[in-house]
DSSP file (Angstrom, degrees, kcal/mol; ACC not computed):
  #  RESIDUE AA STRUCTURE BP1 BP2  ACC     N-H-->O    O-->H-N    N-H-->O    O-->H-N    TCO  KAPPA ALPHA  PHI   PSI    X-CA   Y-CA   Z-CA
    1    1 A M              0   0    0      0, 0.0     2,-0.1     0, 0.0     0, 0.0   0.000 360.0 360.0 360.0 130.1  161.7   93.6  141.9
    2    2 A P        -     0   0    0      0, 0.0     3,-0.1     0, 0.0     0, 0.0  -0.369 360.0-118.6 -68.6 144.4  164.0   93.1  144.9
    3    3 A E        -     0   0    0      1,-0.1     3,-0.1    -2,-0.1     0, 0.0  -0.551  35.4 -98.3 -79.6 147.7  165.1   89.6  145.7
    4    4 A P        -     0   0    0      0, 0.0    -1,-0.1     0, 0.0     4,-0.0  -0.309  46.7 -96.1 -64.1 148.7  164.1   88.2  149.2
    5    5 A A    >   -     0   0    0      1,-0.1     3,-1.5     2,-0.1     0, 0.0  -0.259  28.6-119.2 -62.6 151.6  166.7   88.4  151.8
    6    6 A Q  T 3  S+     0   0    0      1,-0.3    -1,-0.1    -3,-0.1     0, 0.0   0.788 110.9  56.7 -63.2 -28.3  168.8   85.2  152.4
    7    7 A D  T 3  S+     0   0    0      2,-0.0    19,-2.8    18,-0.0    20,-0.3   0.243  93.1  86.6 -93.1  14.3  167.6   84.9  155.9
    8    8 A T  E <   -A   25   0A   0     -3,-1.5    17,-0.2    17,-0.3    15,-0.0  -0.755  53.5-169.1-110.7 160.5  163.9   84.8  155.1
    9    9 A K  E     -A   24   0A   0     15,-2.4    15,-2.5    -2,-0.3     2,-0.3  -0.997  25.6-111.9-145.6 148.9  161.6   81.9  154.2
   10   10 A P  E     +A   23   0A   0      0, 0.0     2,-0.3     0, 0.0    13,-0.2  -0.637  41.2 167.3 -81.0 135.7  158.1   81.6  152.9
   11   11 A I  E     -A   22   0A   0     11,-2.8    11,-3.4    -2,-0.3     2,-0.5  -0.926  27.6-137.9-137.1 164.8  155.6   80.1  155.2
   12   12 A T  E     -A   21   0A   0     -2,-0.3     2,-0.3     9,-0.3    11,-0.0  -0.996  18.0-169.3-125.3 126.7  151.8   79.8  155.3
   13   13 A V  E     -A   20   0A   0      7,-2.4     7,-3.1    -2,-0.5     2,-0.5  -0.852  13.8-140.2-111.7 152.8  149.9   80.4  158.5
   14   14 A V  E     +A   19   0A   0     -2,-0.3     2,-0.5     5,-0.2    26,-0.1  -0.958  20.1 178.7-116.6 121.4  146.2   79.7  159.0
   15   15 A I  E >  S-A   18   0A   0      3,-2.5     3,-1.9    -2,-0.5    22,-0.1  -0.988  74.1 -12.6-123.8 125.5  144.1   82.1  160.9
   16   16 A A  T 3  S-     0   0    0     -2,-0.5    -1,-0.1     1,-0.3    43,-0.1   0.842 130.4 -54.0  53.6  36.9  140.4   81.5  161.4
   17   17 A G  T 3  S+     0   0    0      1,-0.2    -1,-0.3    -3,-0.0    -3,-0.0   0.464 115.7 111.0  83.1   1.0  140.5   78.8  158.8
   18   18 A R  E <   -A   15   0A   0     -3,-1.9    -3,-2.5     2,-0.0     2,-0.2  -0.921  64.0-129.1-113.0 133.3  142.1   81.0  156.1
   19   19 A P  E     -A   14   0A   0      0, 0.0    -5,-0.2     0, 0.0    -7,-0.0  -0.560  19.4-168.8 -80.2 142.4  145.7   80.6  154.8
   20   20 A Y  E     -A   13   0A   0     -7,-3.1    -7,-2.4    -2,-0.2     2,-0.3  -0.952  13.3-144.9-131.1 111.4  148.0   83.6  154.7
   21   21 A P  E     +A   12   0A   0      0, 0.0     2,-0.3     0, 0.0    -9,-0.3  -0.600  28.5 173.1 -76.7 134.6  151.3   83.2  152.9
   22   22 A L  E     -A   11   0A   0    -11,-3.4   -11,-2.8    -2,-0.3     2,-0.5  -0.907  32.5-138.9-134.9 161.4  154.1   85.2  154.5
   23   23 A R  E     +A   10   0A   0     -2,-0.3     2,-0.3   -13,-0.2   -15,-0.0  -0.991  36.2 176.0-120.8 120.1  157.8   85.7  154.2
   24   24 A V  E     -A    9   0A   0    -15,-2.5   -15,-2.4    -2,-0.5     2,-0.2  -0.867  38.1 -98.8-126.8 155.7  159.5   85.8  157.6
   25   25 A E  E >>  -A    8   0A   0     -2,-0.3     3,-1.5   -17,-0.2     4,-0.8  -0.512  37.6-125.3 -64.4 137.8  162.9   86.0  159.1
   26   26 A R  G >4 S+     0   0    0    -19,-2.8     3,-0.9     1,-0.3     4,-0.5   0.878 110.7  56.0 -55.8 -38.9  164.0   82.5  160.1
   27   27 A R  G 34 S+     0   0    0    -20,-0.3     4,-0.3     1,-0.2    -1,-0.3   0.706 108.6  48.9 -68.8 -17.9  164.7   83.7  163.6
   28   28 A D  G <> S+     0   0    0     -3,-1.5     4,-2.5     1,-0.1    -1,-0.2   0.539  85.5  89.4 -96.3  -8.9  161.1   85.0  163.9
   29   29 A E  H <X S+     0   0    0     -3,-0.9     4,-2.8    -4,-0.8     5,-0.2   0.915  86.4  48.2 -59.8 -47.7  159.3   81.9  162.6
   30   30 A E  H  > S+     0   0    0     -4,-0.5     4,-2.1     1,-0.2    -1,-0.2   0.927 114.3  46.4 -60.8 -46.0  158.8   80.1  165.9
   31   31 A G  H  > S+     0   0    0     -4,-0.3     4,-2.1     1,-0.2    -1,-0.2   0.882 112.5  50.8 -64.0 -38.5  157.5   83.3  167.6
   32   32 A L  H  X S+     0   0    0     -4,-2.5     4,-2.6     2,-0.2    -2,-0.2   0.914 109.3  50.0 -66.0 -42.9  155.2   84.0  164.8
   33   33 A R  H  X S+     0   0    0     -4,-2.8     4,-2.1    -5,-0.2    -1,-0.2   0.886 110.5  50.3 -64.2 -36.9  153.8   80.5  164.8
   34   34 A A  H  X S+     0   0    0     -4,-2.1     4,-2.2    -5,-0.2    -1,-0.2   0.899 110.5  50.5 -65.3 -39.8  153.2   80.8  168.6
   35   35 A L  H  X S+     0   0    0     -4,-2.1     4,-2.8     2,-0.2    -2,-0.2   0.910 109.1  50.8 -63.8 -42.7  151.4   84.1  168.0
   36   36 A V  H  X S+     0   0    0     -4,-2.6     4,-2.7     2,-0.2    -1,-0.2   0.903 109.4  51.4 -61.4 -41.3  149.2   82.5  165.3
   37   37 A E  H  X S+     0   0    0     -4,-2.1     4,-2.0     2,-0.2    -1,-0.2   0.920 111.6  46.9 -61.6 -43.3  148.3   79.7  167.7
   38   38 A E  H  X S+     0   0    0     -4,-2.2     4,-2.6     2,-0.2    -2,-0.2   0.904 111.3  51.5 -65.6 -41.7  147.4   82.2  170.4
   39   39 A I  H  X S+     0   0    0     -4,-2.8     4,-2.8     1,-0.2    -2,-0.2   0.933 110.6  48.5 -60.3 -46.3  145.3   84.3  167.9
   40   40 A N  H  X S+     0   0    0     -4,-2.7     4,-2.8     2,-0.2    -1,-0.2   0.869 110.2  52.1 -63.9 -36.3  143.4   81.2  166.8
   41   41 A K  H  X S+     0   0    0     -4,-2.0     4,-2.4     2,-0.2    -2,-0.2   0.945 112.5  44.3 -64.6 -47.2  142.8   80.2  170.4
   42   42 A R  H  X S+     0   0    0     -4,-2.6     4,-2.4     2,-0.2    -2,-0.2   0.916 113.6  51.4 -63.0 -41.7  141.4   83.7  171.2
   43   43 A F  H  X S+     0   0    0     -4,-2.8     4,-2.4    -5,-0.2    -2,-0.2   0.939 110.7  48.1 -59.3 -47.7  139.4   83.6  168.0
   44   44 A N  H  X S+     0   0    0     -4,-2.8     4,-2.2     1,-0.2    -1,-0.2   0.886 109.1  54.0 -61.9 -39.0  137.9   80.2  168.9
   45   45 A D  H  X S+     0   0    0     -4,-2.4     4,-2.8     1,-0.2    -1,-0.2   0.919 109.8  47.5 -60.7 -43.2  137.1   81.4  172.4
   46   46 A F  H  X S+     0   0    0     -4,-2.4     4,-3.0     1,-0.2    -2,-0.2   0.896 109.7  53.2 -64.8 -39.4  135.1   84.3  170.9
   47   47 A Q  H  < S+     0   0    0     -4,-2.4    -1,-0.2     2,-0.2    -2,-0.2   0.883 113.4  43.1 -63.5 -37.1  133.3   82.0  168.5
   48   48 A I  H >< S+     0   0    0     -4,-2.2     3,-0.7    -5,-0.2    -2,-0.2   0.934 117.8  44.5 -71.6 -46.4  132.3   79.8  171.4
   49   49 A R  H 3< S+     0   0    0     -4,-2.8     2,-0.3     1,-0.3    -2,-0.2   0.858 125.7  32.1 -67.1 -36.8  131.3   82.7  173.6
   50   50 A Y  T ><  +     0   0    0     -4,-3.0     3,-2.1    -5,-0.2    -1,-0.3  -0.563  69.4 159.4-121.0  65.7  129.5   84.6  170.8
   51   51 A S  T <  S+     0   0    0     -3,-0.7    -1,-0.1    -2,-0.3    -2,-0.1   0.672  71.0  64.0 -66.2 -16.5  128.1   81.8  168.7
   52   52 A D  T 3  S+     0   0    0     -3,-0.1    -1,-0.3     2,-0.1     2,-0.2   0.540  90.9  83.9 -83.1  -5.5  125.5   84.1  167.2
   53   53 A R  S <  S-     0   0    0     -3,-2.1     2,-0.1    -7,-0.2    -3,-0.0  -0.622  79.1-119.8 -96.2 155.0  128.3   86.3  165.6
   54   54 A D     >  -     0   0    0     -2,-0.2     4,-1.9     1,-0.1     5,-0.2  -0.328  34.0 -95.7 -86.8 175.9  130.0   85.6  162.3
   55   55 A K  H  > S+     0   0    0      1,-0.2     4,-2.6     2,-0.2     5,-0.2   0.882 121.7  55.6 -60.2 -41.2  133.7   84.9  161.8
   56   56 A Q  H  > S+     0   0    0      1,-0.2     4,-2.4     2,-0.2    -1,-0.2   0.907 106.7  50.5 -62.1 -41.3  134.5   88.5  160.8
   57   57 A D  H  > S+     0   0    0      1,-0.2     4,-2.3     2,-0.2    -1,-0.2   0.920 111.6  48.1 -60.8 -43.4  133.0   89.8  164.1
   58   58 A C  H  X S+     0   0    0     -4,-1.9     4,-2.1     1,-0.2    -2,-0.2   0.873 110.7  51.4 -66.5 -36.9  135.1   87.3  166.1
   59   59 A L  H  X S+     0   0    0     -4,-2.6     4,-2.7     2,-0.2    -1,-0.2   0.909 110.0  49.3 -65.1 -41.3  138.2   88.3  164.2
   60   60 A V  H  X S+     0   0    0     -4,-2.4     4,-2.7     2,-0.2    -2,-0.2   0.913 110.3  50.1 -65.1 -41.8  137.6   92.0  164.9
   61   61 A M  H  X S+     0   0    0     -4,-2.3     4,-1.8     2,-0.2    -1,-0.2   0.896 111.3  49.7 -63.2 -38.6  137.0   91.2  168.6
   62   62 A T  H  X S+     0   0    0     -4,-2.1     4,-1.8     2,-0.2    -2,-0.2   0.937 111.3  48.6 -63.1 -47.0  140.3   89.3  168.6
   63   63 A L  H  X S+     0   0    0     -4,-2.7     4,-2.7     1,-0.2    -2,-0.2   0.900 108.8  54.0 -59.7 -42.3  142.1   92.1  166.9
   64   64 A L  H  X S+     0   0    0     -4,-2.7     4,-2.4     1,-0.2    -1,-0.2   0.868 105.1  53.3 -63.3 -36.5  140.7   94.6  169.4
   65   65 A T  H  X S+     0   0    0     -4,-1.8     4,-2.1     2,-0.2    -1,-0.2   0.916 112.2  45.0 -65.1 -40.5  142.0   92.6  172.4
   66   66 A Y  H  X S+     0   0    0     -4,-1.8     4,-2.6     2,-0.2    -2,-0.2   0.906 112.5  51.2 -67.9 -40.7  145.5   92.7  170.9
   67   67 A A  H  X S+     0   0    0     -4,-2.7     4,-2.5     2,-0.2    -2,-0.2   0.901 110.6  49.1 -63.2 -40.3  145.2   96.3  170.0
   68   68 A D  H  X S+     0   0    0     -4,-2.4     4,-2.4     2,-0.2    -1,-0.2   0.913 111.9  48.2 -65.6 -42.6  144.1   97.1  173.6
   69   69 A E  H  X S+     0   0    0     -4,-2.1     4,-2.4     2,-0.2    -2,-0.2   0.901 112.2  49.6 -63.4 -40.7  147.0   95.1  175.1
   70   70 A L  H  X S+     0   0    0     -4,-2.6     4,-2.5     2,-0.2    -2,-0.2   0.916 110.7  49.6 -64.7 -43.5  149.5   96.8  172.7
   71   71 A R  H  X S+     0   0    0     -4,-2.5     4,-2.3     2,-0.2    -2,-0.2   0.920 112.3  47.9 -61.5 -44.1  148.2  100.2  173.7
   72   72 A S  H  X S+     0   0    0     -4,-2.4     4,-2.2     1,-0.2    -2,-0.2   0.905 112.2  49.0 -63.1 -41.9  148.4   99.4  177.4
   73   73 A A  H  X S+     0   0    0     -4,-2.4     4,-2.4     2,-0.2    -2,-0.2   0.883 110.7  50.5 -67.3 -37.6  151.9   98.0  177.0
   74   74 A R  H  X S+     0   0    0     -4,-2.5     4,-2.6     2,-0.2    -2,-0.2   0.908 109.0  51.5 -65.2 -41.1  153.0  101.1  175.0
   75   75 A R  H  X S+     0   0    0     -4,-2.3     4,-0.9     2,-0.2    -2,-0.2   0.919 110.6  48.7 -60.9 -42.9  151.6  103.4  177.7
   76   76 A L  H ><>S+     0   0    0     -4,-2.2     5,-0.9     1,-0.2     3,-0.6   0.909 112.3  48.6 -62.5 -42.8  153.6  101.4  180.3
   77   77 A A  I ><>S+     0   0    0     -4,-2.4     3,-1.2     1,-0.2     5,-0.5   0.868 107.6  55.6 -65.5 -36.4  156.7  101.7  178.2
   78   78 A D  I 3<5S+     0   0    0     -4,-2.6    -1,-0.2     1,-0.3    -2,-0.2   0.676  94.4  68.7 -71.4 -17.1  156.2  105.4  177.7
   79   79 A T  I <<5S-     0   0    0     -4,-0.9    -1,-0.3    -3,-0.6    -2,-0.1   0.236 126.8 -90.8 -88.4  16.0  156.1  105.9  181.5
   80   80 A G  I < 5S+     0   0    0     -3,-1.2    -2,-0.2     2,-0.1    -3,-0.2   0.730  81.4 139.3  90.1  22.5  159.8  105.1  181.8
   81   81 A Q  I   <S-     0   0    0     -5,-0.9    -4,-0.1    -4,-0.4     4,-0.1   0.451  74.1 -75.2 -80.9   1.9  159.6  101.4  182.3
   82   82 A G     >< -     0   0    0     -5,-0.5     4,-0.9     1,-0.1     3,-0.4  -0.129  29.1-102.5 120.3 146.9  162.6  100.9  180.0
   83   83 A G  H  > S+     0   0    0      1,-0.2     4,-2.2     2,-0.2     5,-0.2   0.717 110.3  71.2 -71.6 -22.6  163.5  100.8  176.4
   84   84 A E  H  > S+     0   0    0      1,-0.2     4,-2.4     2,-0.2    -1,-0.2   0.897  96.2  51.6 -63.0 -39.6  163.6   97.0  176.3
   85   85 A I  H  > S+     0   0    0     -3,-0.4     4,-2.7     1,-0.2    -1,-0.2   0.921 108.8  51.2 -62.7 -42.8  159.8   96.9  176.5
   86   86 A S  H  X S+     0   0    0     -4,-0.9     4,-2.3     1,-0.2    -2,-0.2   0.910 109.8  49.8 -60.6 -42.1  159.5   99.4  173.6
   87   87 A A  H  X S+     0   0    0     -4,-2.2     4,-2.0     2,-0.2    -1,-0.2   0.906 111.9  47.7 -64.0 -41.6  161.8   97.2  171.5
   88   88 A R  H  X S+     0   0    0     -4,-2.4     4,-2.4     2,-0.2    -2,-0.2   0.898 111.0  51.3 -66.3 -40.2  159.8   94.1  172.3
   89   89 A L  H  X S+     0   0    0     -4,-2.7     4,-3.0     2,-0.2    -2,-0.2   0.899 108.6  51.4 -63.7 -40.0  156.6   95.9  171.5
   90   90 A Q  H  X S+     0   0    0     -4,-2.3     4,-2.5     2,-0.2    -1,-0.2   0.906 109.6  50.1 -63.5 -40.6  157.9   97.0  168.2
   91   91 A A  H  X S+     0   0    0     -4,-2.0     4,-1.9     2,-0.2    -2,-0.2   0.916 112.5  47.1 -62.9 -42.9  158.9   93.5  167.3
   92   92 A L  H  X S+     0   0    0     -4,-2.4     4,-2.5     1,-0.2    -2,-0.2   0.915 111.3  51.4 -63.7 -43.3  155.4   92.3  168.2
   93   93 A N  H  X S+     0   0    0     -4,-3.0     4,-2.7     1,-0.2    -2,-0.2   0.896 108.2  52.0 -60.8 -40.8  153.9   95.1  166.2
   94   94 A D  H  X S+     0   0    0     -4,-2.5     4,-1.7     2,-0.2    -1,-0.2   0.888 109.7  49.5 -63.0 -39.8  156.1   94.1  163.2
   95   95 A L  H  X S+     0   0    0     -4,-1.9     4,-0.9     2,-0.2    -2,-0.2   0.922 112.1  47.2 -64.7 -43.8  154.9   90.5  163.5
   96   96 A V  H >X S+     0   0    0     -4,-2.5     4,-1.2     1,-0.2     3,-0.9   0.913 109.5  54.1 -64.8 -41.9  151.2   91.5  163.7
   97   97 A D  H 3< S+     0   0    0     -4,-2.7     3,-0.4     1,-0.3    -1,-0.2   0.867 103.2  58.0 -58.5 -35.9  151.8   93.9  160.7
   98   98 A G  H 3< S+     0   0    0     -4,-1.7    -1,-0.3     1,-0.2    -2,-0.2   0.787 105.1  50.6 -65.1 -26.9  153.1   90.9  158.8
   99   99 A L  H <<        0   0    0     -4,-0.9    -1,-0.2    -3,-0.9    -2,-0.2   0.745 360.0 360.0 -80.8 -24.4  149.9   89.1  159.4
  100  100 A L     <        0   0    0     -4,-1.2    -1,-0.2    -3,-0.4    -2,-0.2   0.459 360.0 360.0 -88.1 360.0  147.7   92.0  158.1
C-alpha cells in the first residue's frame, strides 16, 4: 500500500450532518473547508425551501446546482475564455471528487 504524501493531512468534513474522512493537500485544506461550508449552506437552503423532501433529495438538488455551474463554466472555458479558467475548474472538480 502506498504511503500518503508528506504534504497531505487527514481531515474530517461534515456534510449534511454526516462525517467524511479525507486526506487533502495542506494547501487545499482552507479552500476545501470553504467549499464544504458553501455546500452545507446550499443544502440547508434546500431543506428549508423543500421541507417535505428528505435529506437525500436535498443533497441531490445541491449536487445538481454544482454540476450545472461546472458545466456552464466549462462551456465558457471552451469558448476561448482562457486556460486559467480550465485549470481552476479542474482544481474545483478535483476537490468535489475528493468529497464523493
